[in-house]
PAGUMAR-990920 format. One record per residue (C-alpha): x, y, z. Coordinates in steps of 0.5 Angstrom, whole numbers, padded with zeros to 4 digits, always signed. Example, Ala and Ser with C-alpha at 12.3 -4.5 7.8 and 13.67 -1.06 7.14 Angstrom:
BEGIN
+0025-0009+0016;+0027-0002+0014;
//
This chain:
BEGIN
+0001+0030+0049;-0002+0023+0052;-0009+0026+0051;-0008+0028+0044;-0005+0021+0044;-0011+0018+0047;-0016+0021+0041;-0013+0019+0036;-0013+0012+0038;-0021+0013+0040;-0022+0016+0032;-0018+0010+0029;-0022+0004+0033;-0029+0007+0031;-0027+0007+0023;-0024+0000+0024;-0032-0001+0027;-0034+0002+0021;-0030-0002+0016;-0031-0009+0019;-0038-0007+0018;-0038-0005+0012;-0034-0009+0009;-0038-0015+0012;-0045-0011+0009;-0041-0011+0002;-0039-0018+0001;-0046-0020+0003;-0050-0016-0001;-0046-0017-0007;-0050-0022-0012;-0047-0029-0013;-0049-0035-0009;-0042-0038-0005;-0044-0044-0002;-0047-0046-0010;-0039-0044-0013;-0036-0048-0007;-0041-0054-0009;-0039-0055-0017;-0044-0054-0022;-0046-0061-0021;-0049-0061-0013;-0054-0063-0013;-0059-0058-0008;-0057-0062-0001;-0051-0061-0002;-0051-0054-0004;-0055-0053+0004;-0049-0057+0006;-0043-0053+0005;-0049-0046+0006;-0050-0050+0014;-0043-0052+0015;-0040-0044+0013;-0046-0040+0017;-0049-0038+0011;-0056-0040+0013;-0056-0036+0019;-0060-0029+0019;-0055-0023+0017;-0055-0020+0024;-0052-0027+0028;-0047-0028+0022;-0044-0021+0023;-0044-0022+0032;-0041-0029+0030;-0036-0025+0024;-0033-0021+0030;-0033-0027+0035;-0029-0030+0029;-0024-0024+0027;-0022-0023+0036;-0021-0030+0037;-0017-0031+0031;-0021-0034+0026;-0022-0031+0021;-0026-0036+0017;-0024-0042+0012;-0023-0039+0004;-0028-0043+0000;-0023-0044-0006;-0017-0046-0003;-0021-0049+0004;-0016-0046+0008;-0016-0041+0013;-0016-0034+0011;-0011-0032+0016;-0006-0037+0015;-0008-0035+0008;-0006-0028+0009;+0000-0030+0013;+0003-0034+0006;+0000-0027+0003;+0002-0020+0006;+0010-0021+0006;+0010-0020-0002;+0005-0014-0001;+0009-0011+0005;+0016-0012+0001;+0013-0009-0005;+0010-0003-0003;+0016-0002+0003;+0021-0001-0003;+0016+0003-0008;+0016+0008-0003;+0023+0008-0001;+0024+0010-0009;+0018+0015-0008;+0022+0019-0003;+0028+0018-0005;+0027+0021-0012;+0022+0026-0010;+0024+0029-0004;+0030+0031-0009;+0026+0033-0015;+0021+0038-0011;+0027+0041-0007;+0031+0043-0014;+0025+0044-0018;+0024+0050-0012;+0030+0053-0012;+0031+0053-0020;+0024+0055-0021;+0021+0057-0028;+0026+0054-0031;+0026+0048-0036;+0029+0044-0031;+0023+0046-0026;+0017+0045-0032;+0021+0038-0034;+0020+0036-0026;+0013+0039-0026;+0011+0035-0032;+0013+0028-0028;+0009+0030-0022;+0003+0032-0027;+0004+0026-0031;+0004+0021-0024;-0002+0024-0022;-0006+0024-0028;-0004+0017-0030;-0008+0010-0028;-0003+0006-0025;-0006+0000-0029;-0005+0002-0035;+0002+0005-0033;+0004-0002-0031;+0001-0005-0037;+0005+0000-0041;+0012-0002-0037;+0010-0008-0039;+0010-0009-0046;+0016-0004-0047;+0022-0006-0042;+0019-0013-0041;+0016-0016-0048;+0019-0011-0053;+0027-0010-0051;+0027-0016-0045;+0031-0012-0040;+0026-0015-0034;+0021-0021-0033;+0014-0019-0034;+0012-0022-0027;+0012-0026-0021;+0017-0025-0015;+0022-0029-0018;+0023-0035-0024;+0020-0040-0022;+0026-0046-0022;+0029-0042-0016;+0028-0044-0009;+0026-0038-0004;+0031-0038+0001;+0029-0041+0009;+0024-0036+0011;+0027-0031+0017;+0023-0025+0016;+0019-0028+0010;+0021-0022+0007;+0025-0025+0000;+0029-0020-0001;+0031-0019+0006;+0031-0026+0007;+0037-0028+0001;+0041-0022+0005;+0040-0025+0012;+0043-0033+0008;+0047-0029+0004;+0044-0032-0002;+0045-0026-0007;+0044-0029-0013;+0037-0030-0011;+0037-0023-0008;+0040-0020-0015;+0033-0023-0019;+0028-0022-0013;+0031-0014-0014;+0031-0015-0022;+0023-0018-0021;+0020-0012-0017;+0023-0007-0021;+0017-0007-0026;+0012-0007-0021;+0015-0002-0016;+0015+0004-0021;+0008+0002-0023;+0006+0003-0017;+0011+0008-0013;+0010+0013-0019;+0004+0016-0017;+0007+0017-0011;+0013+0020-0014;+0009+0026-0016;+0005+0027-0010;+0011+0028-0006;+0014+0032-0012;+0008+0036-0012;+0008+0037-0005;+0015+0038-0003;+0016+0043-0008;+0011+0048-0006;+0013+0047+0001;+0020+0049+0000;+0017+0054-0005;+0014+0058+0001;+0019+0057+0006;+0024+0060+0001;+0021+0066+0002;+0020+0067+0009;+0025+0072+0013;+0028+0066+0017;+0031+0064+0009;+0032+0071+0008;+0037+0073+0014;+0040+0067+0013;+0042+0069+0005;+0045+0076+0007;+0049+0073+0013;+0052+0070+0008;+0051+0062+0008;+0053+0058+0003;+0046+0055-0001;+0046+0049+0001;+0047+0050+0007;+0041+0054+0007;+0036+0050+0003;+0038+0043+0005;+0039+0045+0013;+0033+0051+0014;+0029+0051+0009;+0029+0043+0008;+0027+0041+0015;+0021+0045+0015;+0017+0044+0009;+0018+0037+0011;+0013+0037+0016;+0008+0036+0010;+0011+0032+0005;+0012+0027+0010;+0004+0027+0013;+0003+0027+0005;+0008+0020+0005;+0005+0017+0010;-0002+0018+0006;+0001+0015+0000;+0004+0009+0004;-0003+0007+0006;-0006+0008-0001;+0000+0004-0004;-0003-0001+0000;-0010-0001-0004;-0007+0000-0010;-0002-0006-0011;-0009-0010-0012;-0009-0007-0019;-0001-0008-0021;+0000-0015-0017;-0006-0018-0021;-0002-0015-0028;+0005-0017-0025;+0002-0023-0022;+0005-0022-0016;+0004-0028-0011;+0001-0021-0005;-0005-0020-0002;-0008-0016-0008;-0008-0022-0013;-0010-0026-0007;-0016-0021-0007;-0017-0021-0014;-0018-0028-0015;-0022-0030-0009;-0027-0023-0012;-0028-0027-0018;-0029-0034-0014;-0034-0030-0010;-0030-0033-0005;-0033-0027+0002;-0029-0029+0007;-0022-0029+0005;-0024-0021+0001;-0027-0019+0008;-0020-0021+0010;-0016-0018+0006;-0020-0011+0006;-0019-0011+0015;-0012-0013+0013;-0011-0007+0008;-0015-0002+0012;-0013-0004+0019;-0005-0002+0016;-0008+0005+0012;-0011+0007+0019;-0004+0005+0024;+0001+0009+0018;-0004+0015+0019;-0004+0014+0026;+0003+0014+0026;+0004+0020+0022;+0000+0024+0027;+0003+0022+0033;+0009+0024+0030;+0006+0030+0026;+0003+0033+0034;+0010+0032+0036;+0014+0036+0032;+0009+0041+0032;+0005+0043+0038;+0000+0047+0034;-0004+0040+0030;-0004+0037+0037;-0007+0044+0040;-0013+0044+0035;-0015+0036+0037;
//
């Protein structure tokens, strides 16, 4: 198991290096002059060159890349041209909202997806199974941003059940930070009205974000449950007179959850990237909205910082899933 973990760690380190190189290259190949944008429309060429020199944009790309790597390691992620604040400070401020939204969304997807997959497998080819399969197919087919706009228009504008966007109301003071997660801090501080308000705001973006993950979890869990229910040990358990609940919930689901768990890990990582669209639709104050605003302003340093953070957590999620999977299934360790 130790050698398996070491190999996975080395693979993750190589992927992280590749991510750094790719994000740096793309951000410098993209059109637009960030120095001219920061200087403003009335700036002289001398002012533009001064800003370019201040941010190191006048150096060769290779030198800029090595300076960038040195800054990443030392904690200096550059300074946003748009906000003039250090990129690291901005990421620390914006990331908790994204993390809370993603954790809430994946929790909803797991709580609904696993039981629905089990029910669809147990009642295979019945109207109930067909209805659940419609959900799973729709979740894969519908674009996330389109779904976000539709639920926003219907549930927020037409019915008025939920707010259009934001994390809380503009006039509401957030709780004093403990974990920097709004819902968690509201509970820890005993501010239950703020907690309810935050819960009210997170529902629609969580629905839009979790629907593709919900569909994938249903599909994978249903397929694995069908395979497990046809195994000899399940037939033997039923022949011994064990209850359906025990056979399905204890024996079949336990084995079906291994591939489902891998899908949950992948979807958690994909959700981090999907927040860029969802946060833009719902004006959610997270790292995705921060990245979009930086891209509009051709602010390269925040774009690279946001991409690295999201990519790192995606890799870390898959790394942890690989370790758990290898611990539960020794055959996986033997294949590496």
